[in-house]
BABA-950242 format. One record per residue (C-alpha): residue in one letter; x, y, z. Coordinates in steps of 0.2 Angstrom, whole numbers, plus 5000, padded with zeros to 4 digits. Example, Ala and Ser with C-alpha at 12.3 -4.5 7.8 and 13.67 -1.06 7.14 Angstrom:
A506249785039 S506849955036 
# end
This chain:
M517357074969 K516556924974 K517356784970 E516156644959 E515556494966 K515856324959 A514356234955 F514356044966 H514255904955 H514655734960 R516255624958 A516155534941 T516155374948 L515455234935 K516855324920 Q518555244922 K519855324912 N521455224910 K523055284908 S523755274893 F525155174887 K526155114873 S526054944864 K527254834867 H528054854850 A527755024845 T528755134839 K528855354841 T528455344822 E527055214823 L526455324837 R526655474830 N526055404813 K524655354824 S523955504833 K523955594815 G522355484811 K523255364799 T522655184797 V523355014793 R522454934781 V522254734787 S522654624770 I521354504764 R521754314766 G520954174756 K520054204741 V518754314741 T517054244733 K516154344725 E514054334726 Q513354274710 R511854284704 K510754114700 V510954174680 D512854204681 R512954014688 K511953924676 N512854014664 A514553964671 A513753794674 R513253774654 I514953834647 E515753694659 Q514953574654 R515053634632 K516853624636 K516853424642 Q515653394628 E516953474614 E518353394621 V517453224624 V516753244604 K518553284600 I519253114608 K517853024599 R518353104581 K520253034582 Y519452864583 T518152884568 G518252904551 R519752814539 H521152894546 G520452874564 I521352774576 P520952594577 K520052554595 I521152374604 V520252274609 T520852124620 I519751964624 L520451874640 S519351704645 L519851654663 C518551504665 E518851314655 D517251304647 V517451514639 T518251524622 T518851684615 K518551614600 S516551614602 I516651784608 A517551854594 E516551754582 R514951834590 L515552014588 F516051994569 E514251904567 S513252054574 V514052174562 G513852074548 A515852064544 K515851854547 E517051864531 Q518451964539 Y518651844557 N520051724552 P519851584566 D521751524564 K522351694569 K522451764586 V522251954579 N520952034569 E520552174560 L518752224563 Q518052384552 V516352414558 D515552524544 T513852574555 F514952674566 K516352714553 Q517652634565 R518952494571 F519352374583 I521052264583 V520252124591 V521552004602 E521251824610 L522051794623 E521751614633 K522151604651 S523151464650 G524451424633 T525651294631 M525851124641 S527251144657 T528350994660 N527450914675 G525850904662 S524651084668 A524351204658 A525751344659 S525051524661 N525151664650 Y525251784662 D526751914656 E525751904637 I524151944645 L524752114656 D525752154639 T524352154630 S522752234642 L523952354648 V524052454629 S522352404626 D520852504624 Y519552384631 L519652224640 I518352094640 L518151964655 G517651804648 L516551734663 S515451564663 A513851554673 Q514451364675 V516051364680 E517151474694 V518751564691 D520051454697 E521751524708 A522751564693 G521251674686 K521151774700 N522951814702 I522951864683 L521451984688 E522452064702 G523852084692 I522952164679 Q522252294693 S523952324700 L524652364684 G523152444677 T522152454660 S520752554653 T519052514652 V518552344657 M517052234650 A516252084658 V515551964647 G514451794653 Q514151644642 H512951504647 L511851594654 N510251524649 E510751344650 N510151214661 L508751334665 T506951254673 G505351334675 K504151454667 P505151614660 Q505051734672 Q505751604684 Q507151584673 H507651774670 N507651794687 K508951664687 V509951734675 T509851924685 M510251844699 I511751764689 K512351914683 A512352004699 S513251864707 L514551894691 L514452084694 S515052054713 F516451944706 V517152074694 Q516852244703 Y518052164717 Y519452204705 F518552334693 P517252434703 K516752554689 V516252394679 S514052424680 Q513352284672 V513952094665 Y513552084646 S512851924636 C513451854622 D512651684620 N511951754601 E512051904588 R510652044597 E511552034614 A513352054605 S512852184595 V512752294612 I514152254618 V515152314599 R514052474601 S514652504619 I516252504613 A516152624596 N514952734607 T516152764623 V518052844626 P519252744632 D519852774650 T521552864651 L522852754662 G523752904669 W525652814671 R525552744654 D524752904642 S526053004654 K527352944638 P527152904618 Y526952724614 L526752624598 V525652484595 A526152384577 E524752364564 E525652294551 P527052154553 V528752234558 K529852204547 F531752154550 V533152264538 A534752184540 H536252314537 G536952294520 E536052184510 G534252234513 Q533452074521 A534051934533 T535151804525 N535451624531 N536251664546 E534951744553 Q535351734572 E537251854569 Q536151974562 I536052154563 G535052274554 D533452394558 L531752354565 E530252454553 I528552484564 T527052534557 G525652614568 Y524752764575 L525752854591 R524652854608 G524952904623 A525753094627 T525253254621 D526953284618 K528053254603 L529253104600 T530753134591 A532153054583 N533353104600 R532452994611 L532652804615 V531252664614 Y530852534625 I530352354618 P529952234632 E530752084630 M532152174620 G532652334629 E533152514625 Y533552574607 Q533852734597 I532952784583 K533652824565 V532052904557 I530152944559 Y529152914545 E527352974542 A526652834537 L525452814524 P523352804528 P522752614533 P521952534517 S520252514516 Q519552354513 S519352364495 Q521152394492 V521552254503 D520552144492 S521152194478 A522552074472 N523152194459 Q523752334467 S525452334476 M525452384496 Q527152384497 V527752594499 D529752624496 N530352724512 D530952864499 D529252914496 L528752964513 K528853104523 V530353124534 I529553184551 S531353184563 I532853124560 A534353084576 D535653204576 P537053104584 E537753234592 R536153264604 Q535553094602 D535553024619 S536752884623 L536252694628 V537252704641 S536252664657 I537552594668 N539352684674 E540852574670 V541852554684 A543552594683 E544252484697 M545952514690 E545952704691 T546352734708 D547452814720 Q548352654724 I549952604715 G549452434707 P550752274704 D551952314689 E552252184674 S553552064681 E552752044697 M551052014689 D552151854676 E552951814692 W551251794702 R550351694689 A551851574686 K551551544705 M549551514702 A550151394686 E551151274698 Y549751274711 E548551244700 R549851104692 E550151034708 E548251024713 Q547850914699 E549250804702 Y548750774721 L546850744714 L547150624700 K548350524712 A547050524725 N545850484714 A546950344709 Q547250264726 G545550304735 D543750314730 S542950444718 N542750594729 G544750574731 T544850504749 K546250384753 V545250184757 R546350064763 T545649884772 K545549844790 R545649674799 V544049634811 P543349514820 K541849454810 G540049544815 T541049694824 S539849864821 L540650024811 Y540350094829 Q541549964837 A542749954821 A543150154822 W543950084842 I545049964835 L546549994829 D547449934814 E549249854814 D550049994806 N549150134817 Q549950014832 S551250024825 E551550214825 N550650224840 E552050104849 S553450194840 E552750384845 S552650334862 G554350214861 S555450384868 D554350404883 D554450224889 E556450194885 E556750214905 D555450054909 S556049974895 D557849984900 M557449914918 Q556849754909 S558149624903 D558149574885 D557449374892 Q555949444898 Q555649534883 D555949384870 Q554849284885 D553349414886 S553449414865 D553449224863 E551849204874 Q551049354865 I551349294848 E550549104855 E549049204865 E548549304847 E548749124836 E547449044848 E546249194847 E546249204830 E546049004826 E544449024841 E543449154830 E543449234813 F543949414804 E543449524790 E544249674782 I543149824781 N543649974769 V544150124780 D544850314776 E546350404779 F545950454795 G545450274799 N543550304800 P542750134795 I541650174777 D539850104776 P539550004760 E537650064758 D538250244762 K537850334746 T538250494750 N540150434746 T539750384728 N539850514714 D538250534708 G538450744704 D537250714689 E535950614699 L534850774706 P534250764723 N532550664731 E531150764728 Q530350714745 D531950764755 T531950924745 E530350964751 L530550914770 E532151024768 L531251164761 L529851134775 E531251134788 Y531951314782 L530451384779 R529951354796 E531651444802 R531351594797 E529651594803 K530451564819 Q531551714815 R530151824810 K528951814828 E530751844835 D531051994825 V529152054829 M529352024849 F531152074851 P531352194835 D533252214832 E534052124847 V535552024845 N536651914857 T538451974862 P539551854851 L540551734864 D541851684851 I542051874844 P542452034853 A541052144852 R542252274844 Q542652164830 R540852104829 F540152274825 A541552374820 K540352434805 Y539152514818 R539052684825 G538052774839 M536752904836 Q536153034849 S534553024839 F533852934824 R532753084819 T533953234819 S535853164822 A536853214803 W537153054793 D538253084778 P537353014763 Y538953004751 E540252914768 N540852754763 L539752704747 P539852534737 A540552524723 D538852474715 Y538452654717 S539852714703 R538752644693 I537352714694 F536652914692 Q535753044702 L534553174697 E534953324705 N533153374706 P531853244699 K530253324701 A531053514695 I531453394679 L529653374677 K529153524681 N529953604666 P528853614652 A530253574637 Y530853424646 G530753264635 S530653374618 E532153444607 S532053634619 A532653554633 D534453594627 G534053774620 S533653724604 S532053754593 T530553624592 S529553704578 G529153564567 V530153424575 G529553264580 S527953174578 S526453204587 V525153084597 N523853004586 T524753024570 R525252884561 V526952844561 K528252724552 L529652704566 V531352644561 V532452564577 A534252554572 N535452424578 V534452254583 A535052094584 Y533851984575 K534251834588 D533351974600 F531752004587 S531351804586 N531351784603 K530251954605 L528951864592 Q529051704601 A528651774620 N527451884613 P526951854596 K525051934598 L525552124599 F527152184597 V527152384607 C528652504610 F528652614620 G529552794619 L530752854634 L530953034642 Q532653074645 H533553014654 E532352854657 N533652724654 K534852764666 Y535052654682 S534652744700 V534252694717 I532252664716 H531252674733 L529652584729 L527852594743 V527252404742 K526052294753 K526252124755 R525052004751 I524351864761 F523651684755 N522851554763 T522951374758 D521251404749 G521751524740 T521051654747 D521651814754 G522251804773 E523551734785 N523651544788 P524951524802 A524851324802 N525551304785 P527351414783 E527051384764 S525451484762 N526251634771 P527951654764 I529351734772 I530051884763 K531951934771 S532952074763 K534052034748 D533151874747 M532951874728 L531451894719 N530651974702 L529752164699 R528652204685 F529052404685 G527752494674 F528152424658 R529552364662 K530152194668 L531652164680 S532351984685 N533251934702 V533252084710 R533752124728 P532652234738 I533052284755 F531452354766 S531252504774 Q530152554788 H528852704780 T528352864791 S526952984786 K528253134788 T529953154781 S531353114791 P532253294794 N534053184791 N533253084777 V533752934787 Y532552784791 K532652634799 F533052444791 C531852304791 R532552144792 F530852054784 L529352124773 S527852164786 D526452074783 S525152204788 D526052394786 L526552474770 T528352434768 V529652544757 A530852444744 T532452494738 V532952424722 Y534252464707 A533252524691 P533052634680 I532352804680 T530552834679 F529752984681 G527853004687 F527753004704 H526652904714 S525752824701 T526852704690 P526452524698 A527452424704 I527452214708 F528552084716 Y528551894711 L529251754720 P530651664707 Q529751544697 K530151354704 S531351244695 S530551074690 A532350994691 T532951104708 V532151184721 T533251254738 P532951374747 I533951504739 N533051514723 S531351474733 L530351554747 G528851454746 T527351464733 P525651494738 A524551344739 G523551324725 S524551454713 N525651454702 S527551514709 S527951614690 V526251734693 A525651734712 P525951924714 I526951924734 A527052124734 I525852244726 G526352464727 S527052594719 L528352704713 Y528752834730 S530352904726 M532052914717 D533652974729 P535152884732 T535452994745 K534252914757 V535052834772 I534352674777 V535152594794 K534952434801 R534952444819 V535652314833 V535152324852 L536352264862 T535452194879 G536052174899 V535052184913 P535252264933 Y536252144946 K536352264959 I535552434959 N535852594971 K535052724969 K535652804952 T537052704948 A536852514944 T537752364940 I537652294922 R538052114915 F537652004902 M537852164889 F539952144887 Y541051984892 N542652104893 P543252264899 I544052314884 D542252294874 I541452414889 N542952534886 Y542752544867 F541052564868 K540952694883 P540552874873 I538752774867 Q537252824878 L536452704885 T534252674887 T532852564896 K531352494890 Y530552584904 G531052744897 R532852784908 F534452844900 G536152854905 H538052824900 I539552704907 K540552734921 E541852604922 S542052424918 L542052304936 G543052144934 T543652054918 H541851964915 G541252114907 Y540352184923 M539952384922 K539552524933 C538152634925 V537452794929 F535652834924 N534453014926 A533152904936 P533152724948 L533152574938 S531952444943 A532352264943 V531252174929 D532152334917 T533252284903 V534552404897 C534952454879 L536352504868 Y535752564851 L537252544837 Y536852564819 K537452544802 R537152604784 V536352454768 F536252464753 P535252344741 K536452214732 W536652214713 E536052084705 L534952124690 S534452064672 T533152154661 
# end
């Protein structure tokens, strides 16, 4: 057969078929599954958005709006009615021509309740029948009692304590007088600490106005706009300035308070707190009432009022904190009766006293599960591994110390009898008349001269033996005759000298016993100013040459920096947080995981230990009678003197009374001489330099701590991998700084406010230790120096102090260089040899060997050095805050 001929076709040049190959991580199983036609499901990342119709979107918005309306109605309902919670309205006057009495009287008159107002009392209750609400009106003046220097002392602490628990804060402003520096400090303190709704009320708006009615109206509008701008600088939510010159305008303020809901304050409302509505009663133990010896009485406090704040229940097993008094345990919680109506108050026949046995018990403290009042661990210094001395050795030591004290007393008595009041031996010295004190110091008296001659006699024995006795007698006779002639020619006088022969100036008052006299005020101010300038110089040097110190010449560097160590990397090198801890760390507590504790929904309640919570504790918005146990009457009376207007107690969560290491994120406030914010370098007192471990006062949430000594450290946006942070010698003027102090544990991160104040300047003594300078034009006790909030609670956070030792190149040979002025002996060079060297131009190297005996050393670097480069050696030491607290 004839073979079939194949059809001719061109080669397919346009179709390219590559060789199949396996993927990078493909296995045989994956290839087999792929060949079978299986497909891998792609996971959906992110939130799946479903398209909604217009009707569905409107319905969802309507449901959300209805929820918010129901929530507002629910909140309003708890303030209305006979059993409603009274709203606390605080009136604060910021100007001299504005009185709280006039504003409060207008508010009472606007609702026809003028008879309810008592001008002699600073706390009055206003029952508004129109809105079925009750107001507790508190009057606060910017200045209270007169101070020792004649000026009005500011009620700063009382104002902040009252505004903290107020539902509405009315600021009394004037159209004629501006707010002074003390008022601005109060506003800034309220702004930093936080408060609920703020309202601005202006007075004297229609006074001293001229022109047509339209022109007067425009002037009033401009004044209100100016006052509104001033208030909005501190409280941006304020929308208008009210007027209170007549009853009609005052009724607008009352209507606004009654128809609105107070703003919430997050950190305050996270804990339950109670404001006493009735006078707090002190019941002494065993007698039922305080006796004549009240100051030594121990008893219970009965506080009646509505429980506010947190939604969690307050149980009797938790603690309460009373400002100016401290922490206390709860004995029992009763359900109090509703507040009496106005007719019941006016009725004289009805007794308002109710026995506690007739009240319903809500919660009783369980001694086995009640929180302890122990806030600081006791340091058992004797319970260590070291063997202490026995009793016989202690008796011998006490006998020796008694003997030393007796000898010291005898010496002091003898010195006082023979010399002046300072114990220095005083004797007379005969010098020519008219001799100055400087010249008298060079003249030897007869006693000293005879002593010197006797001392030098042994050295001149050979010379004296060479002279004959006759020659000596002749010379002595001639010398006596010459002295007698000189005495006849010039007159002599006697002066007082000390035991060392130094003349004592009779006009010098430093040797007199004036211990009871105070130092000169002018000299003290000059000394303080010089001290502040020296601190300013140190701060500038720290900014220009951070952490650089000079190697001491009198002390070996290995001894001076014995507590320091080197680190390969500040960010990654490990540092044991439990290494070489001070004794103060044995007093504090550490929580394993504070954030996890807060996330536990049962925390703070009785179920924290696994028990049931049904029916235990008093809920918020309930009127209760709180019985606080074991209160000293002395503390109670001091509290009433400090803040007689409102009596407040705060409920604490578990562990919140125990001390730990608290880190606060703060920002320094800068002052000018005119009182405005900003730096004025011409006057060092206008910008006080705050150094680490300086004594300051701290307001931390509702607590007040005095005499705290914080240490400052750098704030970084990212968390350090090794939990190591750099120590700052001074509080920065521009950057955020972390201040570390010993303080009670407080839950509520990044919300609890913290305010640092300078210690109060005493009028009797002013020293650089207790007064670091006062911002010009302000009171030292009320001027905030730094403002911030809680950052973290971590005793394991390592804060290290850096020290930089510097040297300069002496000779440079490629990568090798001779460095000097870093150390001054070869032993120190060998001691610090393992630590790496760095330069300011980015080179790094190490010490190779010592050259000579004067501190020269040969170093090797990764690249040649520049002649203007500086070689640095970094050393680190962990630092801790100082324990010196008083609440």
